KOLLOMI-597242 format. One record per residue (C-alpha): x, y, z; residue in one letter. Coordinates in steps of 0.25 Angstrom, whole numbers, plus 2048, in hexadecimal, padded with zeros to 3 digits. Example, Ala and Ser with C-alpha at 12.3 -4.5 7.8 and 13.67 -1.06 7.14 Angstrom:
BEGIN
8317EE81Fa;8377FC81Ds;
This chain:
BEGIN
6B30EC965x;6B60F1974x;6B4100974x;6B910997Fx;6B0116980x;6B2122989x;6A4123991x;6A6132993x;6A8136984x;6A212997Dx;6AF12A975x;6B511D970x;6C311A977x;6C710D971x;6C310096Bx;6C80F296Cx;6C70E5965x;6C30DA96Fx;6CD0D0972x;6CD0C4969x;6CB0B696Dx;6D90B396Ax;6DD0BF973x;6D50BA97Ex;6DB0AC97Dx;6E90B397Ex;6E50BB98Ax;6DF0AF992x;6EB0A698Fx;6F50B1993x;6ED0B49A0x;6ED0A59A4x;6FC0A49A1x;6FF0B19A9x;6F60AD9B5x;6FD09F9B6x;70A0A69B8x;7040B29C0x;6FE0A99CBx;70B0A39CEx;7120B09D2x;7130B39E1x;7080BD9E5x;7130C79E8x;7160C89D9x;7070C89D5x;7040D49DEx;7100DB9D9x;7080DC9CCx;6FC0E39D3x;7060EE9D8x;70B0F09CAx;6FD0F19C5x;6F90FC9D0x;7061049CBx;7021039BDx;6F31089C0x;6F81139C9x;7021189BEx;6F81189B3x;6ED11D9BCx;6E91299B3x;6E91219A6x;6E11169ABx;6D711F9B2x;6D51279A5x;6D311A99Ex;6C81169A8x;6C11239A7x;6C2123997x;6BC115996x;6B11159A1x;6AF1239A5x;6B31239B4x;6B71309B9x;6C61319B9x;6C81339C8x;6C11269CAx;6C911F9BFx;6D61239C6x;6D011E9D3x;6CD1119CCx;6DC10F9C8x;6E01129D6x;6D71089DBx;6DC0FD9D1x;6EB1009D6x;6E71009E5x;6E00F29E3x;6EC0EC9DCx;6F50F29E7x;6EB0EC9F2x;6EC0DE9ECx;6FB0DF9EAx;6FC0E19F9x;6F20D79FEx;6F00CC9F4x;6FA0C39FBx;6F20C4A08x;6E50C2A00x;6EA0B59F9x;6F20B0A05x;6EF0A1A07x;6E909CA14x;6EE091A1Bx;6E5086A21x;6EB07DA2Bx;6E5070A31x;6EB063A38x;6EA05BA2Bx;6F0065A21x;6F5073A1Ex;6EC07AA14x;6EB088A0Ex;6E1090A05x;6E80979FAx;6E40A09EFx;6E809D9E0x;6E40A69D4x;6D90A19CBx;6DF0A59BDx;6DB0AF9B3x;6CF0B79B7x;6C60BE9ADx;6C20CC9B2x;6B50D29ABx;6B50E09B0x;6AC0ED9AEx;6AF0FB9A9x;6AC1039B5x;6B91019BCx;6C10FC9B1x;6CF0FC9B8x;6CA0F99C7x;6C10ED9C3x;6CC0E69BDx;6D70E99C7x;6CF0E69D3x;6CD0D89CDx;6DB0D79C7x;6E30DB9D3x;6DF0D09DCx;6DE0C69D1x;6EC0C89CCx;6F10C89DAx;6EB0BA9DCx;6F20B59D0x;6E70B59C5x;6E70BB9B7x;6DC0C49B1x;6D50C69A4x;6CD0D39A4x;6C00D599Bx;6BD0E399Ex;6B00EB99Ax;6B00EE98Cx;6AF0FD98Ex;6BC0FE995x;6C60F798Bx;6D110198Dx;6D00FF99Cx;6D00F099Ax;6DD0F0992x;6E30FB99Cx;6E20F19A8x;6E90E69A1x;6F40F099Dx;6F50F49ACx;6F70E69B0x;7010E39A5x;7090F09A8x;70A0EC9B7x;7110DF9B3x;7070D49B2x;70B0C79ABx;7070C899Dx;6F80C399Bx;6F50C29A9x;6EA0CD9A8x;6E30D099Bx;6D80D9996x;6CF0D398Bx;6C60DC983x;6BA0D3980x;6AB0D597Cx;6A20D0987x;69D0C3980x;6AC0BE981x;6AC0BE990x;6A50B1991x;6B00AA98Ax;6BA0B0992x;6B30AC99Fx;6B209E99Ax;6C109D996x;6C809399Ex;6D409D99Fx;6CB0A69A8x;6CA0A19B6x;6C10AB9BDx;6B90B79B9x;6B60C49C0x;6AC0CE9BCx;6A80DC9C0x;69B0E19B8x;68C0E09B8x;6840D69BFx;67E0D19B1x;68C0CF9ACx;6910C89B9x;6860BE9B7x;68A0BB9A9x;6990BA9ADx;6950B19BAx;68E0A89B1x;6990A79A7x;6A40A59B1x;69B09C9BAx;6990939AEx;6A80919ADx;6A90909BDx;6B209C9BDx;6B40A49CAx;6AE0B29C8x;6AD0BF9D0x;6A20C89CCx;6A10D79D0x;6940DC9CAx;68A0E79CCx;6850EE9D8x;67A0F79DDx;6810FB9EAx;6781029F5x;67D10E9FCx;67510FA09x;67411CA11x;66E11AA1Ex;668126A26x;674127A30x;67E128A25x;687134A22x;67F139A17x;689142A11x;694138A10x;68A12DA0Bx;686136A00x;69413A9FCx;69812C9FBx;68C1289F4x;68F1319E8x;69D12A9E7x;69711D9E9x;68C11F9DEx;6941279D3x;6A21229D4x;6A611C9C6x;6991239C1x;6911199C9x;69610E9C0x;69B1049CBx;6950F79D0x;6980FC9DEx;69310A9DDx;68810E9E7x;67B10D9DFx;66F10D9E8x;66F1179F3x;6661129FFx;66311EA08x;65C11EA15x;650128A13x;653131A1Fx;660135A18x;65C133A0Ax;65A142A06x;667146A0Cx;66F13BA05x;66813D9F8x;66A14C9F8x;67914B9FBx;67B13F9F1x;6731469E6x;67B1539E7x;68814C9E7x;6841439DBx;67F14F9D3x;68D1569D5x;69514B9D0x;69D1509C3x;6991499B7x;6A214A9AAx;6B01469A4x;6B513A9ACx;6C313F9A9x;6C014C9B1x;6C51499BFx;6B91519C5x;6AF1489BEx;6A813E9C7x;69E1399BDx;6A31349B0x;69B12D9A5x;69511F9A6x;69D11499Fx;694111994x;68711798Dx;67F10A990x;68210B99Fx;67D1199A0x;671115998x;66E10A9A2x;6701139AEx;66711D9A9x;65C1139A6x;65D10F9B5x;65C11D9B9x;64F11F9B0x;6491139B5x;64B1169C4x;6461249C2x;63A11F9BBx;6371169C7x;6371229D0x;6451269D4x;6491359D4x;65513A9CCx;65D1449D5x;6681479CCx;66D1419BEx;6641379B8x;6671389A9x;6731369A0x;67C14299Dx;67C14898Fx;688148986x;69313E983x;69713498Dx;68F12A996x;68C1349A1x;6811329ACx;68013C9B7x;6801389C6x;6721349C8x;66A1339D5x;65D12C9D6x;65512E9E3x;6491259E8x;64E1199E1x;64710D9E6x;6480FE9E5x;6440F99D7x;6491059D0x;6541039C6x;65E10B9CDx;65C1039DAx;65B0F59D4x;6650F69C9x;6740F99C9x;6761079C4x;6831089BEx;6851179BDx;6841249C4x;6761229CAx;6731229D8x;66611C9DEx;6611219EBx;6571189F3x;65111EA00x;64F113A0Bx;647114A18x;65210EA21x;65F105A21x;6570F8A20x;6510FDA13x;65E101A0Ex;6640F4A11x;6580EDA0Ax;65A0F59FDx;6690F49FDx;6670E59FCx;65C0E69F2x;6650E49E6x;66B0D99DEx;6780DF9E0x;6820DE9ECx;68F0E59E9x;6910F19F3x;6890FA9FDx;68C106A05x;685109A12x;685117A19x;682118A28x;68811DA35x;684111A3Cx;690108A39x;68B0FCA42x;67E0FCA3Bx;6860FEA2Ex;68E0F1A30x;6820E8A32x;67B0EFA27x;6860EDA1Dx;6860DEA1Fx;6770DEA1Bx;67A0E5A0Dx;67C0DBA02x;6890E09FBx;6970DC9F9x;69C0E9A01x;6950F3A0Ax;69C100A0Dx;697108A19x;698117A18x;6A1116A0Cx;6A21149FDx;6A11069F7x;6AE1039F0x;6B80F89EDx;6C50F79F4x;6D00ED9F1x;6D10E9A00x;6C20E4A00x;6BA0DA9F8x;6B00E09EEx;6A40D99E8x;6960D69E9x;68A0CD9EBx;67D0C99E4x;67D0CF9D6x;68A0D79D9x;6920CB9D7x;69B0C29DFx;6AA0C09E3x;6B30CB9E8x;6BD0D49E3x;6C80DB9EBx;6CD0D89F9x;6D20CA9FDx;6C50C49F8x;6C70CA9EAx;6D50C49E8x;6D00B79ECx;6C40B69E2x;6CD0B19D6x;6D50A79DEx;6D40989E1x;6D30979F0x;6DB08A9F1x;6DC0809FCx;6EA07A9FFx;6EA06EA08x;6F7068A0Cx;6F705BA14x;702057A1Dx;70A04AA1Ax;
C-alpha cells in the first residue's frame, strides 16, 4: 500500500494500491505507441503542448501548491513559486527548443553531411519528493519537446502529486498514454528499468540510490542522467559584503526546510570576518517563523518524514559530540508533525558528521578558515560536486577561484539555483549528465550523423 501522510499533522491523507503488472504493461505499451506518433510531429506542434501545460499549471496554481504543501510540507509560498517555475520552464522550451535541436550542417568536398537530433523513445523518470512538480517538469518539458515519451515513478510519499502531474499533461492535450505516472513499490523499479520499452532513465535522488540505478541501467546499456546528493560550500572571503552574504546564506540554507540537493550546507568563512558573519547569520536563522506550512508567513515547515528528521538529529548530535557548538536550534520540536528548528552549528571541522555527510534539513555547519586557499581546499574536500557559492568583492580573483572549485555550478555573490536557460548537474558523487538549457534537451536524443554523397 502506498500512503500519503501530512508531515505537519501526521494525519493520513490517502492510500493507493500499487499498479499491477498488467497495468504497468498497458502503460508501457501505450507510451511506446504514443511516442512513435509523437516523434513524427513537427516541433512546432510538440512545443504547443508545453505552452498548454504552462497554462494549466498557472490556472491551477493554488490547488497544486496546496497539494505539494499537504504531502511534503513545503511552505505554501515556496510551493506556489515551484508551480510558477514549472510553467516558466515549459514556456522557455516552447520558445527555444527548435533552436536547441536545430541540425548542424557539415560540408566537405566529397559530401554534404549534417548532425541531427532524434528522440530516444520512452524515458523513465525516477523522481524525489522534495520538489514533486518541479523535478518532473524540468525533465519532461525538454524531453517532450525533443519527441520522447515519459513514465514517472515518483517518491511514494507524494502519490497524489504523481497523479496530479499526469493529469496536468493530459488536461493540456497530450496524446493518450504519452506521459504516465506509475505507483510502484521500490523493488518493482528494477524490472521497469530492465524493460525493453524503456529507452533511458533519469533519476534525481540520493547518491546511494543513484549507484543502484546506474548499475541496473548500465547492465541494460541504457542512457542515464543522475542528479544526486550535494554538500555545497558557501564560501565567504574577508572582502565580501558580509551583510549581503549572511542574508543570502539564510535563504541558501533554509529554503525548502533545507531539503534540497543544491542548498548551501557547509559555510566556509574566513576567520577575519567569521564573528560578524556568524552573528548576522544566526540572528536571521533564529528569527525564521516555524509553523503551519499553509500560513503564508511561515518560512520553516515540517520535514517530509519522521525518519528524515531522526537522521538529521543524529548528525547534529554526532557533530556536537565531536566538538561543534550549537548556536540556535539543535533538537526536534515537540508536538505533532516532523518539525526541526533552524539550527546553526559553529566551529565545525573536517571529519565531523555535518561537514563530511550531506545534511538534508534545516542545519547549517560553519567552518572557520584561515584564508582563501584553505577555503578552496575544504570546499573540494567532499565526495560531492553539485553547486558552490563564492562571496568576494574581487571579481577578477573570483573568476579564477571559481574555476578551481569542483562543482557543476559556481555562483559568485549570489544564490545557487537552477535556471531553465542554464545547464544543471554535478560531478563526482553528485552524478552526471545535465538538465535544463540546451545541454539538457540533448541528453535524451540520438546525436545522429547524416552523410550524403554526391552522384
